[in-house]
C-alpha positions in Angstrom: -48.5 -57.5 77.6 -46.4 -60.2 76.1 -48.9 -60.9 73.4 -48.9 -57.1 72.6 -45.1 -57.2 72.3 -45.3 -60.3 70.2 -47.7 -58.6 67.8 -46.6 -55.0 68.0 -42.9 -55.4 67.4 -43.2 -57.3 64.1 -45.9 -54.8 63.0 -43.6 -51.9 63.9 -40.8 -53.5 62.0 -43.1 -53.9 58.9 -44.2 -50.3 59.1 -40.7 -49.1 59.5 -39.5 -51.3 56.6 -42.4 -50.0 54.5 -41.4 -46.4 55.2 -37.8 -47.2 54.6 -38.5 -48.8 51.3 -40.7 -45.9 50.3 -38.0 -43.5 51.2 -35.4 -45.4 49.3 -37.6 -45.8 46.3 -38.2 -42.1 46.0 -37.0 -40.8 42.6 -34.0 -38.4 42.6 -34.4 -35.2 40.7 -31.9 -32.6 39.7 -32.8 -29.2 41.1 -31.6 -25.7 40.7 -32.2 -22.7 42.9 -34.2 -19.9 41.2 -32.1 -16.7 41.3 -32.3 -13.0 40.6 -30.4 -12.1 37.4 -30.5 -10.6 34.0 -33.0 -12.1 31.5 -32.1 -12.1 27.9 -34.5 -12.2 24.9 -32.5 -14.1 22.4 -32.9 -16.3 19.3 -30.7 -18.8 17.5 -30.1 -19.3 13.8 -27.9 -21.2 11.4 -24.6 -19.5 10.4 -23.1 -19.7 6.9 -19.8 -18.0 5.9 -19.4 -16.8 2.4 -17.0 -14.5 0.5 -18.5 -11.1 -0.3 -17.5 -11.8 -4.0 -16.7 -15.2 -5.4 -16.1 -15.3 -9.2 -14.5 -17.3 -12.0 -12.0 -15.0 -13.7 -12.4 -15.4 -17.4 -10.3 -14.7 -20.5 -11.3 -11.7 -22.6 -9.5 -12.6 -25.7 -8.3 -15.5 -27.9 -4.7 -16.7 -27.5 -2.3 -19.1 -25.9 -1.4 -18.6 -22.2 2.3 -17.8 -22.0 2.5 -16.8 -18.3 0.7 -17.5 -15.1 2.4 -15.7 -12.2 0.0 -16.9 -9.6 -0.9 -20.2 -8.0 -3.8 -21.6 -6.0 -3.7 -20.2 -2.5 -2.0 -16.9 -3.4 -3.4 -13.6 -2.2 -3.5 -10.9 -4.8 -4.2 -7.2 -4.9 -6.5 -5.4 -7.3 -4.6 -4.9 -10.6 -2.1 -7.7 -10.1 -1.4 -9.8 -13.2 -3.1 -13.2 -13.1 -2.3 -14.5 -16.6 -0.8 -13.3 -19.9 -1.7 -14.6 -23.3 0.4 -14.6 -26.5 0.0 -11.1 -28.1 2.4 -11.6 -31.1 -0.4 -11.6 -33.7 -2.2 -8.7 -32.2 0.9 -6.6 -31.9 1.8 -7.3 -35.6 -1.7 -6.2 -36.7 -1.4 -3.1 -34.5 1.9 -2.2 -36.1 0.5 -2.6 -39.6 -2.5 -0.4 -38.8 -0.3 2.3 -37.3 1.8 2.4 -40.5 -1.4 2.8 -42.5 -2.7 5.5 -40.2 0.5 7.5 -40.5 0.2 7.3 -44.3 -3.5 8.2 -44.3 -2.9 11.3 -42.1 -0.1 12.4 -44.4 -2.3 12.0 -47.4 -5.1 13.9 -45.7 -2.7 16.9 -45.3 -1.8 17.0 -49.0 -3.6 19.6 -51.2 -6.3 17.9 -53.3 -6.1 18.0 -57.1 -9.8 18.9 -57.2 -9.0 22.1 -55.3 -6.6 23.3 -58.1 -9.2 22.5 -60.7 -11.9 24.3 -58.7 -9.8 27.5 -58.5 -9.4 27.5 -62.2 -13.1 26.9 -62.8 -14.0 29.7 -60.4 -11.9 32.1 -62.4 -13.5 30.9 -65.7 -16.9 31.3 -64.0 -16.3 34.9 -63.0 -15.0 35.8 -66.4 -18.1 34.2 -68.1 -20.4 36.1 -65.8 -18.8 39.4 -66.8 -19.0 38.4 -70.5 -22.6 37.4 -70.2 -23.5 40.7 -68.5 -21.9 42.7 -71.4 -23.5 40.5 -74.0 -20.2 38.9 -75.3 -21.1 35.3 -74.2 -24.2 33.3 -74.0 -25.8 32.1 -70.8 -25.6 28.5 -72.0 -21.8 28.5 -71.7 -22.1 30.0 -68.2 -24.6 27.3 -67.1 -22.1 24.7 -68.3 -19.4 26.2 -66.2 -21.7 26.4 -63.2 -22.5 22.7 -63.5 -18.8 21.9 -63.9 -18.0 23.9 -60.7 -20.7 22.0 -58.8 -19.4 18.7 -60.0 -15.9 19.5 -59.0 -17.0 20.8 -55.6 -18.9 17.5 -55.0 -15.9 15.5 -56.1 -13.6 17.4 -53.7 -16.0 17.0 -50.8 -16.2 13.2 -51.5 -12.4 13.0 -51.6 -12.2 14.8 -48.2 -14.8 12.6 -46.7 -13.1 9.4 -47.9 -9.8 10.6 -46.5 -11.3 11.4 -43.1 -13.2 8.2 -43.1 -10.1 6.2 -43.8 -8.2 8.0 -40.9 -11.1 7.5 -38.5 -11.5 3.8 -39.5 -7.8 3.2 -38.9 -7.9 4.9 -35.5 -10.9 2.8 -34.5 -9.1 -0.4 -35.6 -6.1 0.6 -33.6 -8.2 1.3 -30.5 -9.9 -2.1 -30.8 -6.5 -3.8 -31.2 -5.1 -1.9 -28.2 -8.1 -3.1 -26.2 -7.5 -6.7 -27.4 -3.9 -6.3 -26.4 -4.8 -5.0 -23.0 -7.3 -7.9 -22.5 -4.7 -10.5 -23.2 -3.2 -9.6 -19.8 -5.8 -10.6 -17.2 -5.6 -8.7 -13.9 -7.3 -9.1 -10.5 -10.6 -7.2 -10.4 -10.4 -6.9 -6.5 -8.2 -7.9 -3.6 -8.7 -11.6 -2.8 -7.3 -15.1 -2.8 -6.9 -17.6 -5.7 -8.6 -20.8 -4.6 -8.5 -22.8 -7.9 -6.6 -22.7 -11.3 -8.3 -24.1 -14.4 -5.9 -23.2 -17.2 -2.1 -23.3 -17.4 0.7 -21.9 -19.7 0.4 -23.6 -23.1 -3.4 -23.8 -23.1 -5.1 -22.1 -26.0 -8.2 -20.3 -24.6 -11.1 -18.5 -26.2 -13.0 -15.4 -25.0 -15.0 -16.1 -21.8 -12.9 -19.2 -20.8 -12.8 -19.8 -17.1 -9.1 -19.3 -16.0 -9.3 -19.4 -12.2 -11.5 -18.9 -9.2 -11.0 -15.7 -7.1 -12.7 -15.0 -3.8 -12.6 -11.6 -2.1 -11.0 -10.9 1.2 -14.3 -9.5 2.5 -16.5 -12.0 4.2 -20.3 -12.2 4.5 -21.5 -14.1 7.5 -25.1 -15.1 6.9 -27.5 -16.0 9.7 -30.8 -17.8 8.8 -33.6 -17.3 11.4 -37.2 -18.5 11.4 -39.8 -16.0 10.4 -41.4 -16.5 13.8 -38.3 -15.2 15.5 -37.8 -12.3 13.2 -39.9 -9.7 15.0 -37.6 -7.4 17.0 -34.5 -8.0 15.0 -32.7 -4.7 14.3 -29.5 -3.4 12.9 -26.6 -3.2 15.4 -27.9 -6.0 17.7 -25.3 -8.2 19.3 -24.8 -11.7 17.9 -22.5 -14.4 19.3 -21.2 -16.8 16.7 -20.1 -20.4 17.2 -18.5 -22.1 14.2 -18.7 -25.9 13.9 -14.9 -26.0 13.1 -14.1 -24.1 16.3 -16.5 -25.5 18.9 -14.6 -24.1 21.9 -14.5 -20.5 20.6 -17.0 -17.7 20.5 -16.9 -14.7 18.2 -18.9 -11.5 18.7 -20.6 -9.6 15.9 -23.4 -7.2 15.1 -26.3 -7.3 12.7 -25.2 -5.3 9.6 -28.0 -6.1 7.1 -31.5 -7.4 7.2 -33.2 -9.0 4.2 -36.3 -7.1 3.1 -37.9 -10.3 2.0 -38.5 -13.8 3.5 -37.9 -17.2 2.0 -41.4 -18.4 1.4 -40.2 -22.0 0.8 -38.9 -22.6 4.3 -40.3 -19.6 6.2 -37.0 -18.1 7.1 -35.3 -14.7 6.9 -31.6 -13.9 6.3 -29.5 -11.3 8.1 -25.8 -10.5 7.7 -23.5 -10.3 10.8 -20.4 -8.2 10.9 -18.1 -10.6 12.9 -15.0 -9.6 14.7 -12.7 -12.5 13.5 -9.6 -12.9 11.4 -10.1 -13.6 7.7 -8.4 -17.0 8.0 -11.0 -18.0 10.6 -14.0 -17.0 8.5 -13.3 -19.4 5.6 -16.0 -19.5 3.0 -18.2 -22.5 3.4 -18.0 -22.8 7.2 -21.2 -23.3 9.1 -22.2 -22.8 12.7 -24.8 -21.3 15.0 -25.6 -17.7 15.9 -27.1 -16.4 19.1 -28.8 -13.0 18.7 -29.7 -10.9 21.7 -32.9 -8.8 21.1 -33.3 -7.3 24.6 -32.3 -7.7 28.2 -34.0 -7.1 31.6 -32.2 -7.0 34.9 -33.2 -7.9 38.5 -35.7 -10.6 37.5 -36.2 -14.3 38.4 -34.2 -16.6 36.3 -34.4 -20.4 36.1 -32.8 -23.0 33.6 -34.7 -23.1 30.3 -35.1 -26.9 30.6 -37.0 -26.4 33.9 -39.8 -24.6 32.0 -42.3 -27.1 30.5 -44.7 -25.0 28.5 -46.1 -22.6 31.2 -45.4 -25.0 34.1 -42.4 -25.4 36.4 -41.9 -28.4 38.8 -40.9 -27.1 42.2 -39.6 -29.1 45.2 -41.1 -27.8 48.5 -40.3 -29.8 51.7 -39.3 -32.8 49.7 -42.5 -32.9 47.7 -43.3 -31.9 44.2 -45.5 -28.9 43.3 -46.5 -28.1 39.7 -46.7 -24.4 39.3 -48.4 -22.4 36.6 -46.0 -19.6 35.7 -45.8 -16.6 33.4 -42.7 -16.8 31.4 -40.8 -13.7 30.1 -37.7 -13.5 28.0 -36.4 -16.9 26.8 -32.8 -17.5 25.8 -30.9 -20.6 24.8 -30.2 -21.8 28.4 -32.3 -19.5 30.7 -35.9 -18.5 31.2 -37.3 -15.5 32.9 -40.3 -16.1 35.2 -42.5 -13.0 35.7 -45.0 -14.7 38.0 -45.2 -18.1 39.9 -41.6 -18.6 41.2 -39.7 -16.7 43.9 -35.9 -16.5 44.3 -34.5 -19.3 46.3 -37.1 -21.9 45.4 -35.9 -25.2 44.1 -37.0 -26.0 40.5 -36.6 -29.4 38.9 -34.3 -29.2 35.9 -34.2 -32.9 35.1 -36.3 -35.9 36.1 -39.8 -34.3 35.7 -41.1 -37.2 33.7 -44.0 -39.1 35.4 -44.0 -36.8 38.4 -47.2 -35.4 39.8 -48.1 -33.0 42.6 -47.4 -34.4 46.0 -44.8 -36.9 45.0 -41.9 -37.2 47.4 -38.5 -37.0 45.8 -34.8 -36.9 46.6 -32.9 -33.9 45.3 -29.5 -33.5 43.8 -28.4 -29.9 43.7 -26.6 -28.2 40.8 -26.2 -24.8 39.3 -27.4 -23.2 36.0 -23.9 -22.9 34.7 -23.2 -26.6 35.3 -26.3 -27.5 33.3 -25.0 -25.9 30.1 
C-alpha cells in the first residue's frame, strides 16, 4: 500500500498540475450574447460638403474701383452692392449723346424742304397733264416733270430715313452706355457669403476681372458610395452624417438626389443628402462619413458585425469553441443579422477568434454589443 501511495500521490499531483496548467493557459475570448432585435440594411460612404453655388464675381466693365462696401466674411443678399467703379467718363458720354438725341428728335419733327419742293412740283405736274391733254404742251415736258417729281420724292425719303437712323443710333448708344453705367455697379447675384476679396478701391479693372469669391447659403452634402452598394438606394432614405470636424455629433438627413451616372474611374456613385444642420456647421470643404439605411427588419437574431467571419461565427458552448456555418441577413456598420445558425442567448466570440478551432477550450470575458462600438 505504501508503494502505491509513494507512486500514486506524485502522479496525481502531476496530473492535477497538468490540468491546472492547461486550464490556466486557455485563451480568453471576448463574447457577446446573441439577441433578438432590429436588423438594419445599411451602407457607408464618404461625405463632402459643398456650396450649392460657388463663383468668382467678375467685373462687367472697364474702370477704377471707387467703393467696396463689403469685406471677406460678410453675408450679402441678392442685389446688394459689392463694388462700384468710376462712372465719370461713361456719364459724360451719356450726357453728350442725350443732347444729340434731343437735337435729332427736334430736327426730325421739322418740315422737310423737299416736301415744299414736292408740293410745287405736283402742282406743275397736274397743270402739265391738263395742257398735254388739250394739246397745249408736249409730252416731253411732262415726262421731265415726272422725273423731277420722282427724284424729289426719293430725296425726301432718303432724308427721312437718315433722320430716323440718326435718332435710332443715338437711342442705341444711350442704351449701351446706360448698360455700361449699370454694370459699373456690381451686385450680388444670390444670397451668400463673401469668402475672399481679390480687388480693392483704387485698382483699375477690365471686363471679366475676378473681384471676389461668393458662395451661396445653400449647401450640397455629397455622399460617395461604391457601385456595389448602390442597389436599393432611393430618394427619401434616412442618412446619418458624421463630420470629421465634429466627431461627437451626428446629423440626420435624407437622400434628395441620385446621380443618373456612375464614375467609371473609381466605380462610385454620388447622391445628395438634405441634412438638418445649421449653415455654419455645414461649411464648404468639410468631409466625413455617411450611414445610409436601406431597410429594416424587426424581431430577428442580431450579433456584432465583427463576430461574423465570412459566413462563419465562432460560438462558445460549455467552455468550448464551435465554428458555425450561418446564413447572414442585413449587415450594418456594427451589427449583423443571422437568419440561420445562431439562436438568441448563445455566446458568440467577438474578439480573439484567431488560431481557434472547433473543440478548443477557452475562458470567456463578457461584454455587450454597445460596448464594442
